[in-house]
C-alpha positions in Angstrom: -111.8 52.7 81.5 -112.8 56.0 81.9 -114.3 57.5 79.3 -111.1 60.1 78.3 -109.2 57.0 78.3 -111.6 55.6 75.5 -112.1 58.2 73.4 -108.1 58.3 73.2 -108.0 54.9 72.2 -110.7 54.9 69.5 -109.3 57.7 67.9 -105.9 56.1 67.8 -108.1 53.1 66.1 -109.6 54.9 64.0 -106.0 56.2 62.3 -104.5 53.0 62.7 -108.0 51.8 60.6 -107.1 54.3 58.1 -103.3 54.1 57.6 -104.1 50.2 56.8 -106.8 50.9 54.3 -104.9 53.6 52.7 -101.7 51.4 52.9 -103.9 48.2 51.2 -105.1 50.8 48.1 -101.6 52.2 47.7 -101.2 55.0 45.4 -98.4 56.8 45.2 -99.5 60.3 46.6 -100.7 58.4 49.6 -97.3 57.4 51.2 -97.4 61.0 53.3 -100.8 60.2 55.2 -100.0 56.7 55.7 -96.7 58.2 57.5 -99.2 60.6 59.5 -101.7 58.1 60.7 -99.1 56.0 61.6 -97.6 58.7 64.2 -101.1 59.8 65.3 -102.2 56.0 66.2 -98.8 56.0 68.3 -99.2 59.3 70.0 -102.9 59.1 70.9 -101.8 55.6 72.3 -99.5 57.0 74.4 -101.5 60.2 75.6 -103.9 57.4 76.4 -101.4 55.4 78.6 -100.8 59.3 80.0 -104.6 59.7 81.2 -104.5 55.6 82.7 -101.2 56.9 85.1 -103.6 60.4 85.7 -100.9 62.4 83.8 -102.2 65.4 81.6 -100.9 64.7 78.5 -99.5 67.4 76.6 -100.3 69.3 73.6 -97.5 67.8 71.9 -96.6 65.2 68.9 -93.1 64.1 69.6 -93.2 60.8 70.6 -90.2 60.4 72.4 -91.4 63.1 74.9 -94.4 61.3 75.4 -92.8 58.1 75.9 -90.9 59.9 78.7 -93.9 60.5 80.4 -94.3 57.2 81.1 -91.0 56.6 82.2 -91.0 54.5 85.6 -94.6 53.3 85.2 -94.5 50.6 82.7 -90.7 48.8 82.8 -91.9 46.2 80.1 -93.2 48.4 77.9 -89.9 48.2 76.2 -89.9 52.1 73.6 -87.1 52.1 71.4 -86.1 55.9 71.0 -84.6 55.4 67.7 -87.7 53.4 66.1 -89.8 56.5 67.7 -87.9 58.8 66.4 -88.3 57.6 62.6 -92.0 57.2 62.9 -92.2 60.5 64.3 -90.2 62.1 61.7 -92.3 60.0 59.2 -95.2 62.0 60.1 -93.1 65.4 58.9 -93.7 64.7 55.3 -97.1 65.7 55.3 -95.9 69.4 55.0 -94.8 70.8 51.8 -91.3 70.1 50.1 -90.6 66.3 50.1 -92.5 63.5 49.9 -93.1 59.9 51.5 -91.7 56.8 49.5 -93.9 53.8 49.3 -91.2 52.4 51.5 -91.5 55.1 54.2 -95.2 54.0 54.1 -94.5 50.2 54.9 -91.6 51.1 57.4 -93.9 53.6 59.5 -96.8 51.0 59.4 -94.5 48.6 60.7 -93.3 50.3 63.5 -97.0 51.7 64.4 -98.1 47.7 64.3 -95.2 47.0 66.5 -95.8 49.8 68.7 -99.5 49.9 68.6 -99.7 45.9 70.0 -97.0 46.9 72.9 -99.0 50.4 73.8 -102.7 48.3 74.0 -101.2 45.3 76.0 -101.0 48.1 78.4 -104.5 49.7 78.5 -106.8 48.3 81.1 -109.8 47.5 79.7 -112.2 47.0 83.1 
């Protein structure tokens, strides 16, 4: 595993741990940040896999666009566009205007857990 790959994974895991802790200690104003950390976890893991494939990850946040970078590289990865779009949409609560609900945070965390497991399974740990 390259140092760059290791850093992407480490940062993704930090986001995952933060989301898990904040959700466990839930307060109404924390739903937004749970959604954000969940999206960031998957974004960083997708970028890690891009690095593993020797693809320079672009500075974008769209999970579908990032997953498209991996098209044909991991046939058994099973990334569902609809769910990735949902996770990306839920992260938009970090901006003023709308607020996430606990149910949004729970959905984001559920999707995050699902895709985190799938993505980590494809990381070559050497």
